[in-house]
TIGUSE-404349 format. One record per residue: residue in three letters; x, y, z of N, C-alpha, C in turn. Coordinates in steps of 0.2 Angstrom, whole numbers, padded with zeros to 4 digits, always signed. Example, Ala and Ser with C-alpha at 12.3 -4.5 7.8 and 13.67 -1.06 7.14 Angstrom:
// residues 2
ALA+0066-0028+0039+0062-0022+0039+0066-0016+0039SER+0064-0011+0035+0068-0005+0036+0064+0000+0039
This chain:
// residues 181
MET-0687-0152+0477-0685-0144+0476-0678-0142+0476ASN-0682-0141+0469-0676-0135+0465-0670-0132+0465THR-0665-0131+0461-0659-0127+0465-0658-0120+0467SER-0664-0116+0465-0665-0111+0467-0667-0110+0470ALA-0672-0115+0476-0678-0115+0481-0671-0117+0487ALA-0666-0123+0486-0660-0123+0488-0658-0120+0490ALA-0656-0114+0483-0650-0111+0486-0653-0104+0493LYS-0657-0102+0488-0662-0097+0493-0665-0102+0500LEU-0663-0107+0505-0665-0111+0511-0656-0111+0512LEU-0651-0111+0509-0645-0109+0511-0642-0106+0511GLY-0646-0099+0507-0643-0093+0509-0634-0091+0503VAL-0637-0096+0499-0632-0096+0494-0635-0095+0485SER-0630-0093+0482-0632-0093+0475-0637-0099+0471HIS-0637-0096+0466-0639-0103+0463-0633-0106+0460SER-0631-0103+0458-0624-0107+0457-0618-0111+0457THR-0617-0106+0465-0615-0112+0469-0615-0118+0471VAL-0622-0119+0472-0625-0124+0472-0623-0128+0468GLN-0625-0124+0461-0624-0133+0454-0616-0132+0453ARG-0608-0127+0458-0606-0130+0459-0605-0135+0463TRP-0608-0136+0467-0605-0142+0473-0607-0145+0472VAL-0613-0145+0467-0614-0157+0463-0609-0156+0459THR-0606-0153+0456-0602-0156+0450-0595-0155+0452GLN-0590-0150+0456-0586-0151+0460-0585-0160+0463LEU-0589-0159+0468-0590-0164+0472-0593-0171+0471GLU-0596-0171+0465-0599-0174+0462-0604-0181+0465MET-0609-0178+0467-0615-0178+0469-0620-0181+0464GLU-0624-0185+0465-0626-0189+0462-0635-0187+0466VAL-0637-0181+0461-0643-0179+0464-0648-0180+0458GLY-0654-0180+0460-0659-0181+0455-0661-0176+0450ARG-0665-0179+0444-0664-0173+0439-0674-0172+0436ASN-0678-0167+0433-0683-0168+0432-0682-0169+0422GLN-0688-0168+0423-0688-0171+0412-0684-0164+0406GLN-0684-0158+0410-0677-0154+0409-0675-0155+0410GLY-0672-0159+0413-0666-0159+0417-0661-0152+0423HIS-0667-0153+0424-0666-0148+0430-0664-0151+0438TYR-0659-0151+0442-0657-0152+0450-0669-0155+0452GLN-0666-0158+0458-0673-0159+0461-0671-0161+0468PHE-0670-0158+0470-0667-0161+0477-0668-0164+0481SER-0670-0166+0485-0671-0173+0490-0670-0168+0498GLU-0675-0174+0502-0673-0171+0511-0665-0171+0512GLU-0663-0177+0507-0656-0181+0510-0652-0176+0507ASP-0652-0174+0499-0647-0168+0497-0644-0165+0499ILE-0651-0159+0503-0651-0153+0506-0646-0155+0514SER-0648-0158+0516-0645-0162+0519-0636-0161+0522LEU-0637-0166+0514-0627-0164+0512-0629-0155+0509LEU-0634-0154+0509-0630-0148+0506-0629-0144+0511LYS-0632-0145+0516-0632-0140+0521-0625-0142+0524ASP-0623-0148+0526-0617-0150+0528-0608-0148+0524ILE-0611-0149+0519-0605-0144+0516-0603-0137+0518LYS-0610-0135+0519-0611-0127+0517-0607-0126+0524LYS-0610-0130+0531-0603-0130+0536-0598-0127+0536GLN-0596-0135+0532-0586-0136+0530-0584-0130+0529LEU-0588-0127+0523-0585-0120+0521-0586-0117+0526ASP-0589-0114+0527-0589-0110+0536-0582-0111+0541ASP-0583-0114+0542-0577-0120+0546-0568-0117+0544GLY-0570-0117+0535-0563-0114+0533-0559-0121+0529VAL-0565-0123+0530-0564-0133+0525-0566-0129+0515ILE-0559-0129+0514-0559-0131+0506-0563-0132+0504LEU-0567-0132+0496-0572-0136+0492-0566-0141+0491GLN-0559-0143+0488-0555-0148+0484-0555-0151+0489LYS-0557-0149+0498-0555-0156+0503-0562-0158+0504ILE-0564-0157+0504-0574-0160+0507-0574-0167+0502VAL-0575-0171+0509-0575-0178+0504-0581-0180+0508LEU-0585-0183+0503-0591-0184+0506-0592-0193+0505ASP-0596-0195+0508-0595-0203+0510-0602-0210+0504ASP-0598-0215+0503-0597-0216+0494-0605-0218+0494LYS-0611-0219+0502-0617-0217+0502-0619-0211+0497SER-0617-0208+0500-0622-0202+0495-0621-0197+0490LYS-0613-0203+0490-0611-0199+0483-0614-0204+0476LYS-0613-0213+0475-0617-0214+0473-0624-0216+0474ARG-0628-0214+0473-0633-0217+0479-0639-0214+0471PRO-0642-0219+0470-0645-0219+0463-0651-0212+0463ALA-0652-0209+0462-0655-0204+0459-0662-0207+0458PRO-0670-0204+0462-0676-0203+0464-0679-0202+0456LYS-0684-0209+0457-0687-0208+0451-0692-0202+0449PRO-0696-0201+0445-0700-0195+0447-0706-0199+0449SER-0710-0195+0452-0716-0199+0450-0722-0198+0447VAL-0728-0204+0444-0732-0200+0441-0733-0195+0440GLN-0736-0191+0445-0739-0186+0448-0735-0179+0445ASN-0728-0178+0447-0722-0176+0450-0722-0174+0438GLU-0722-0182+0434-0722-0179+0429-0727-0175+0426THR-0732-0179+0426-0738-0174+0425-0740-0165+0425LEU-0736-0168+0434-0734-0160+0437-0732-0154+0430ASP-0725-0157+0430-0720-0151+0427-0722-0153+0420LYS-0727-0157+0416-0728-0156+0407-0734-0150+0410MET-0736-0151+0415-0744-0142+0414-0740-0137+0417VAL-0734-0140+0420-0733-0131+0424-0723-0130+0415GLU-0721-0134+0412-0724-0131+0404-0726-0129+0400LYS-0730-0130+0398-0735-0129+0393-0737-0121+0395MET-0741-0121+0406-0740-0115+0407-0732-0111+0406ASP-0730-0111+0404-0723-0109+0405-0726-0106+0396ARG-0725-0112+0391-0727-0109+0385-0732-0106+0385LEU-0738-0108+0388-0742-0102+0381-0741-0094+0386GLU-0739-0093+0393-0740-0086+0394-0734-0083+0391ARG-0729-0088+0389-0725-0085+0382-0727-0083+0377THR-0732-0088+0375-0736-0084+0369-0743-0078+0369ILE-0745-0079+0374-0747-0072+0378-0746-0068+0376GLU-0738-0066+0380-0733-0063+0380-0731-0058+0373THR-0730-0063+0371-0727-0061+0363-0732-0058+0358LYS-0741-0063+0359-0746-0058+0355-0747-0052+0358ALA-0747-0051+0365-0749-0045+0368-0742-0040+0367ASP-0736-0042+0365-0731-0039+0364-0735-0035+0354ASP-0734-0040+0349-0736-0041+0344-0745-0032+0343VAL-0749-0034+0346-0755-0032+0347-0749-0023+0348VAL-0748-0020+0357-0747-0015+0357-0743-0012+0351SER-0737-0017+0348-0736-0014+0344-0738-0010+0338TYR-0743-0015+0336-0748-0014+0330-0748-0007+0330GLN-0754-0008+0336-0756-0001+0341-0754+0006+0341LEU-0747+0005+0341-0743+0009+0342-0741+0013+0334ILE-0742+0007+0330-0742+0009+0322-0747+0012+0320GLN-0753+0010+0321-0760+0013+0320-0760+0021+0323TYR-0759+0023+0326-0758+0028+0331-0754+0032+0330ARG-0748+0030+0327-0742+0036+0323-0745+0038+0314SER-0748+0032+0316-0750+0036+0306-0754+0040+0308GLU-0759+0036+0312-0764+0043+0313-0764+0051+0315MET-0758+0050+0320-0753+0057+0321-0752+0060+0319GLU-0749+0055+0312-0742+0059+0306-0750+0061+0301GLU-0755+0057+0299-0761+0062+0296-0764+0069+0297ALA-0767+0066+0304-0765+0072+0309-0764+0080+0306LEU-0757+0080+0311-0753+0082+0307-0750+0088+0302ALA-0751+0082+0295-0753+0088+0290-0756+0087+0289ALA-0763+0086+0289-0768+0092+0289-0770+0096+0292ILE-0769+0097+0298-0765+0103+0303-0760+0108+0301GLY-0755+0106+0294-0750+0109+0292-0755+0113+0288ASN-0757+0109+0282-0762+0111+0277-0769+0118+0278LEU-0770+0116+0288-0778+0120+0287-0774+0129+0291ASN-0766+0127+0293-0762+0131+0296-0763+0136+0289ARG-0757+0134+0283-0758+0136+0278-0764+0141+0274ARG-0768+0138+0277-0774+0140+0273-0778+0148+0277ILE-0776+0144+0279-0778+0150+0288-0773+0158+0286GLU-0767+0157+0283-0760+0161+0282-0764+0164+0277GLU-0765+0161+0270-0768+0163+0265-0775+0171+0268LEU-0777+0168+0270-0786+0170+0269-0784+0174+0274GLU-0779+0175+0279-0778+0183+0283-0774+0186+0279SER-0768+0184+0275-0763+0189+0270-0771+0193+0264ARG-0775+0187+0262-0780+0191+0260-0783+0197+0261LEU-0788+0195+0268-0791+0200+0271-0786+0206+0274ALA-0780+0204+0274-0775+0211+0277-0777+0214+0270GLU-0773+0212+0263-0773+0215+0257-0781+0219+0256GLN-0785+0216+0257-0792+0220+0255-0791+0227+0260GLU-0792+0222+0266-0793+0231+0274-0787+0237+0268THR-0778+0236+0265-0776+0240+0265-0778+0241+0262GLY-0782+0239+0257-0787+0242+0251-0778+0240+0244THR-0774+0235+0243-0769+0232+0239-0774+0228+0236PRO-0774+0226+0234-0778+0222+0227-0775+0218+0229SER-0776+0211+0228-0773+0206+0229-0772+0199+0224ASP-0767+0197+0223-0764+0191+0216-0769+0191+0212TYR-0776+0187+0214-0780+0186+0212-0784+0191+0209LEU-0785+0196+0214-0788+0201+0209-0786+0206+0200LEU-0777+0203+0203-0774+0209+0197-0774+0203+0191ALA-0769+0198+0194-0773+0192+0186-0779+0192+0184MET-0784+0193+0187-0793+0195+0184-0791+0202+0181GLU-0789+0204+0184-0790+0214+0179-0783+0211+0169GLU-0775+0207+0172-0774+0206+0168-0777+0201+0162THR-0781+0198+0161-0784+0195+0158-0788+0195+0156ALA-0793+0199+0159-0801+0204+0156-0797+0209+0153ALA-0791+0214+0152-0790+0216+0148-0784+0212+0140ALA-0783+0206+0142-0781+0202+0137-0787+0200+0130LYS-0793+0200+0135-0799+0197+0132-0803+0203+0128LYS-0803+0210+0132-0805+0217+0127-0800+0217+0119GLN-0792+0214+0120-0788+0216+0115-0788+0210+0111LYS-0790+0208+0112-0792+0200+0106-0801+0205+0104LYS-0806+0205+0109-0812+0208+0103-0812+0215+0097LYS-0805+0216+0096-0804+0220+0094-0807+0218+0085HIS-0810+0223+0083-0813+0220+0074-0805+0222+0069PRO-0804+0217+0069-0798+0217+0063-0796+0224+0055PHE-0804+0226+0057-0802+0230+0052-0799+0237+0054ARG-0802+0240+0063-0803+0246+0069-0796+0244+0068SER-0794+0236+0070-0784+0236+0070-0780+0242+0067LEU-0783+0238+0059-0782+0244+0053-0779+0249+0052PHE-0783+0252+0053-0784+0260+0054-0787+0263+0059GLY-0786+0259+0064-0783+0264+0071-0789+0269+0073GLY-0796+0263+0073-0801+0265+0076-0802+0273+0076VAL-0806+0274+0069-0807+0283+0068-0814+0286+0071LYS-0814+0292+0075-0819+0295+0078-0823+0295+0073LYS-0829+0297+0076-0835+0300+0067-0834+0306+0074THR-0836+0312+0067-0837+0316+0071-0842+0323+0072PRO-0846+0326+0074-0852+0327+0076-0854+0329+0066LEU-0850+0331+0060-0852+0334+0057-0852+0328+0049GLN-0851+0321+0052-0851+0316+0048-0859+0313+0052SER-0859+0310+0057-0865+0310+0060-0871+0310+0058
């Protein structure tokens, strides 16, 4: 039984069980990861310690008999080692899957954000274009020529001035009278 399960059984915290083991110098078996593995004897000893503490004895005054204190730690069986390896491998795989899932979600969020920004830019461009078209329509309805039409008229006037014959620009364009014709 691991520390958390023993703590739950005794109705104390995980750190309390660890403190009892270290302060009372209990010999408790450990798994390959170095975590405590409590046997039935260890649990009964922990229950006895809890009872003494509940009766008002302070932890420093609790004395364990020599056989419970210096008992050799049980060797883990091959089956337990294999099970521990499998559990450790499963934990690693779960962490890897969680990390990859987080990476995928982050990538998707970045993609969605860029798509949203592109869509917002396109909407902004469309709004500006609609405003331009609405202003032109309003100018046409009120009879006010738009900037575009004014620019076209200025360009046409400039072209007409350029097409004047050089001889006429010197003499000012003399008109023919009915007698000359």
